[in-house]
matplotlib code that plots the C-alpha trace (Angstrom):
import matplotlib.pyplot as plt

x = [-64.1, -65.1, -65.8, -69.6, -69.3, -66.7, -66.1, -65.3, -61.5, -61.7, -63.4, -60.4, -58.8, -55.2, -52.6, -52.0, -48.4, -47.1, -45.3, -44.0, -46.0, -43.3, -43.2, -39.7, -40.6, -43.5, -41.3, -38.7, -41.4, -42.8, -39.3, -38.4, -41.6, -41.3, -39.9, -38.7, -40.1, -37.6, -35.2, -35.6, -32.4, -32.2, -30.5, -30.5, -32.2, -32.9, -33.3, -36.9, -37.9, -37.9, -36.2, -35.3, -35.6, -34.9, -37.0, -36.4, -34.4, -37.2, -36.6, -39.2, -39.3, -41.0, -42.4, -44.6, -48.1, -48.4, -46.6, -49.7, -52.3, -51.2, -51.7, -50.1, -53.2, -54.1, -54.0, -52.5, -52.3, -51.2, -52.5, -50.4, -52.6, -51.8, -49.4, -47.1, -49.9, -50.2, -53.3, -52.9, -55.8, -55.6, -58.2, -58.7, -60.1, -63.4, -63.9, -63.1, -60.9, -58.6, -57.9, -55.1, -53.9, -50.6, -48.9, -45.6, -43.9, -45.6, -48.1, -51.4, -53.9, -57.0, -58.0, -61.3, -62.7, -64.9, -67.2, -68.2, -71.5, -69.6, -70.4, -67.4, -66.3, -63.9, -61.3, -58.9, -59.6, -57.5, -58.3, -56.4, -54.3, -52.4, -50.9, -48.7, -47.0, -43.2, -42.2, -43.4, -44.8, -46.3, -50.1, -50.1, -47.9, -51.0, -52.9, -52.8, -51.6, -54.0, -56.1, -57.5, -60.8, -61.7, -60.1, -57.0, -58.8, -61.3, -58.6, -56.0, -57.2, -54.6, -55.4, -54.3, -57.3, -59.8, -62.5, -65.0, -64.2, -66.8, -64.7, -62.6, -65.6, -67.1, -63.8, -63.0, -66.4, -65.9, -65.5, -62.3, -61.5, -61.4, -62.6, -61.1, -60.4, -60.1, -59.3, -55.6, -53.3, -52.2, -48.7, -49.7, -51.4, -48.4, -45.9, -47.8, -48.2, -50.4, -52.9, -52.9, -53.7, -57.1, -58.3, -58.1, -55.5, -55.4, -52.1, -52.0, -49.6, -50.8, -49.1, -45.3, -42.3, -38.9, -35.9, -34.9, -37.7, -40.7, -42.0, -45.4, -45.4, -48.3, -49.3, -49.6, -52.1, -55.3, -54.6, -55.6, -58.9, -60.8, -59.7, -60.0, -63.7, -64.1, -62.6, -64.9, -68.0, -67.0, -66.4, -69.8, -71.3, -68.8, -66.5, -64.4, -62.9, -59.1, -56.9, -53.4, -51.1, -48.1, -45.0, -42.6, -39.4, -37.5, -34.5, -31.7, -30.1, -29.6, -32.3, -32.4, -32.4, -35.2, -37.3, -36.9, -37.7, -40.8, -42.1, -41.8, -43.7, -46.6, -46.6, -46.4, -49.6, -51.3, -50.4, -51.7, -55.1, -55.4, -54.2, -55.8, -58.9, -59.7, -59.3, -58.9, -55.3, -56.5, -58.3, -54.9, -52.1, -48.9, -46.0, -43.0, -41.9, -38.9, -38.1, -39.7, -42.7, -41.5, -44.3, -41.8, -39.2, -36.0, -32.9, -32.8, -34.5, -38.2, -40.8, -43.7, -41.9, -41.9, -45.5, -48.0, -50.7, -54.1, -56.0, -59.2, -58.1, -61.1, -62.3, -58.9, -58.6, -62.1, -64.7, -68.3, -69.5, -68.9, -68.9, -71.8]
y = [-68.0, -64.4, -63.4, -63.1, -60.8, -58.1, -56.3, -52.5, -51.9, -49.6, -52.3, -54.2, -52.9, -51.5, -49.6, -46.0, -45.4, -41.8, -41.0, -37.6, -35.4, -35.0, -37.1, -38.1, -39.3, -41.4, -42.9, -43.8, -45.4, -47.6, -48.9, -49.6, -51.8, -53.5, -57.1, -58.8, -62.1, -65.0, -65.5, -61.9, -60.1, -56.4, -55.4, -51.8, -48.9, -45.5, -42.2, -41.9, -45.0, -47.4, -50.7, -53.3, -56.9, -60.5, -63.4, -66.9, -65.5, -63.0, -59.2, -56.8, -53.2, -52.1, -48.5, -47.4, -45.9, -43.7, -40.9, -40.6, -41.6, -38.9, -35.5, -32.4, -31.4, -34.9, -35.9, -39.3, -41.7, -45.3, -48.2, -51.5, -54.6, -58.2, -60.3, -57.3, -55.6, -51.8, -49.8, -46.4, -44.0, -40.9, -38.2, -35.7, -32.1, -33.1, -35.6, -38.8, -41.4, -44.0, -46.9, -49.1, -52.4, -53.5, -56.8, -56.9, -57.2, -53.8, -55.6, -53.8, -56.4, -54.4, -50.8, -49.0, -45.4, -44.2, -41.4, -38.6, -40.4, -43.6, -45.5, -47.8, -48.9, -51.9, -51.5, -54.3, -57.4, -60.4, -63.2, -63.7, -66.7, -64.5, -62.4, -64.9, -66.4, -65.9, -66.9, -65.1, -67.4, -66.6, -67.7, -68.1, -71.1, -73.0, -72.2, -73.9, -72.0, -69.4, -70.2, -67.0, -67.7, -64.2, -62.1, -60.2, -56.8, -57.7, -58.5, -55.7, -52.2, -50.2, -46.5, -45.4, -47.4, -45.9, -44.0, -42.8, -41.9, -44.4, -47.2, -47.0, -47.4, -50.2, -52.1, -51.5, -52.5, -56.0, -58.9, -60.9, -63.4, -66.4, -67.4, -65.6, -68.2, -65.8, -62.2, -61.3, -58.8, -55.8, -57.2, -60.5, -58.9, -56.5, -59.5, -62.3, -61.9, -64.9, -63.4, -60.0, -61.8, -62.6, -59.1, -57.0, -54.3, -51.0, -49.9, -46.3, -46.2, -42.7, -41.3, -42.0, -40.7, -39.2, -41.5, -41.8, -39.6, -40.1, -36.6, -36.1, -33.1, -30.8, -31.4, -35.1, -34.7, -34.5, -38.1, -39.4, -37.6, -40.5, -43.2, -40.8, -40.2, -43.9, -44.4, -41.7, -43.2, -46.6, -45.1, -43.4, -46.9, -48.6, -46.4, -49.6, -49.7, -50.2, -49.6, -50.8, -48.7, -50.7, -48.7, -50.0, -49.0, -49.9, -52.2, -49.6, -49.3, -51.5, -53.7, -51.9, -48.5, -49.4, -50.9, -47.7, -45.5, -47.6, -47.3, -43.5, -43.5, -45.4, -43.0, -39.9, -41.1, -41.8, -38.3, -36.7, -38.8, -37.5, -33.9, -33.1, -35.5, -36.0, -39.8, -40.5, -41.8, -44.8, -46.2, -46.3, -48.8, -48.4, -51.0, -50.7, -53.7, -52.2, -53.9, -57.2, -56.8, -55.1, -54.1, -54.0, -56.7, -54.7, -53.8, -50.4, -47.2, -47.6, -45.0, -47.5, -49.4, -46.4, -46.6, -47.2, -49.9, -49.9, -52.7, -52.7, -55.1, -54.7, -58.3, -59.6, -57.5, -56.4, -58.6, -58.8, -57.6, -54.2, -53.2, -50.9]
z = [-100.4, -99.8, -96.2, -95.5, -92.3, -91.8, -88.6, -88.9, -89.0, -86.0, -83.8, -82.7, -79.5, -79.9, -78.0, -79.2, -80.2, -79.9, -83.2, -84.2, -86.5, -89.2, -92.2, -91.5, -87.9, -89.4, -91.9, -89.3, -87.2, -90.0, -91.0, -87.4, -86.9, -90.2, -90.5, -93.7, -95.0, -94.6, -97.5, -98.4, -99.5, -99.7, -103.0, -103.1, -101.1, -102.6, -100.8, -101.7, -99.7, -102.5, -101.8, -104.3, -102.7, -103.9, -102.8, -104.2, -107.2, -108.0, -107.8, -106.8, -105.8, -102.7, -102.2, -99.5, -100.6, -97.5, -99.2, -101.5, -99.0, -96.4, -97.6, -96.0, -94.0, -92.8, -89.0, -88.5, -85.5, -85.0, -83.0, -82.2, -82.8, -81.9, -84.0, -84.9, -87.0, -87.0, -87.7, -89.3, -89.2, -91.5, -90.9, -93.7, -93.3, -94.8, -92.0, -94.1, -92.4, -94.2, -92.0, -93.1, -91.2, -92.3, -91.0, -89.5, -93.0, -94.0, -96.3, -96.7, -95.5, -94.8, -95.8, -95.4, -96.1, -93.3, -94.3, -91.9, -91.4, -90.3, -93.3, -93.9, -97.4, -97.5, -100.1, -99.2, -97.0, -96.5, -94.2, -90.9, -92.0, -94.5, -91.8, -90.1, -93.2, -92.7, -96.2, -99.3, -102.0, -105.3, -104.9, -108.8, -108.4, -107.1, -110.3, -113.8, -116.8, -117.9, -121.0, -122.6, -124.2, -125.4, -128.2, -127.4, -127.8, -125.2, -122.8, -123.6, -124.6, -126.4, -125.7, -129.1, -130.6, -128.3, -130.4, -127.8, -124.0, -122.9, -124.2, -121.1, -118.8, -120.8, -120.7, -117.1, -115.7, -117.3, -114.9, -114.5, -117.4, -114.9, -111.4, -108.4, -105.7, -102.8, -101.8, -102.3, -100.5, -102.6, -102.3, -103.7, -106.7, -107.3, -107.2, -109.1, -112.8, -112.8, -110.3, -112.2, -115.4, -114.1, -114.8, -118.0, -118.8, -120.4, -122.1, -121.8, -124.8, -125.8, -122.7, -123.0, -121.2, -122.2, -121.9, -118.3, -117.0, -114.9, -115.4, -117.2, -119.4, -118.9, -122.5, -121.9, -118.9, -121.1, -122.4, -118.9, -119.0, -120.6, -118.2, -115.2, -116.2, -116.4, -112.9, -111.6, -113.0, -111.6, -108.2, -108.1, -108.4, -106.2, -103.9, -103.0, -106.5, -106.6, -109.7, -110.2, -112.2, -113.6, -114.6, -117.3, -119.0, -122.1, -121.9, -121.9, -118.4, -115.5, -114.0, -110.7, -112.1, -114.5, -111.7, -109.7, -112.8, -113.6, -110.1, -110.3, -113.5, -112.0, -109.1, -111.3, -113.1, -109.8, -108.5, -111.8, -111.4, -107.9, -108.2, -111.6, -111.8, -108.1, -108.0, -104.2, -103.7, -101.5, -104.7, -106.5, -106.2, -108.0, -108.9, -111.2, -113.3, -115.1, -118.4, -117.6, -119.9, -123.1, -125.5, -128.3, -128.1, -128.5, -126.5, -128.0, -126.9, -127.5, -126.6, -126.6, -123.8, -121.5, -120.4, -117.7, -117.7, -115.7, -114.4, -112.2, -109.4, -107.2, -107.8, -106.6, -103.3, -102.2, -100.4, -101.4, -97.9, -96.4, -92.8, -91.7]

ax = plt.figure().add_subplot(projection="3d")
ax.plot(x, y, z, "-o")
ax.set_aspect("equal")
plt.show()
């Protein structure tokens, strides 16, 4: 069920929290306020705020998106809301406000962009009952196995076979391949392969990375132009679009190192889409999957496995209604 009426994200009363202006002080504040789901074990922490965790024998990498959402010239303030939630309001020099509500575990449960004329666009919205779950559970476990009823080429688009730039737009605007039961949080989408599989995928196999690197060579940037233009076209129609960038590695190296590297690759593509092609950072989500989903099944070095994939996850995370 999708919510029929949504209150503006700034309407709930909160208590203003004084936080230092530096990036380090804001990071310390968020970490101090964040809890871990029950049965969560921290496996490894990196000095760039990435953390590898294990829940119910599944390993994930957590990396905060606020390092991309908050730019150098933005103003930021925080409100404490009931049930351990925190509201973050980012005000940009052009007057646009990005409002994000995170639950006590740091999950993004609601996010809006408020234009200078106070028009509010809802990007992410999860119903209240999600917030109080203390145990993480893959929502895909409640669903039957997926049965794909369309040809593979209509479900996965390989960038190397794209003939016309408009192919990206025509592919991304297609609906999910099966019914979406409810709105999901970004965390649920990132962690559940079964939920992600509801929407189509672009394999950006024309943009590959050097072994062990997350850097994008300047000569590789033009390979993103076609998909960036498709994103812009979709955003002109619906500013609430959200795109998930999935990072991958080959099978050489440790699992933990590959998770971190793949996450950096997804983030590098997101940064390029924002800095070069002006895709707003709040419309992009990133997640690394390491060597879990090899495109070429080999344990050796393989360039095709060092890649980023893109999904339009709007139907999974955004409600039908928007606040006015």
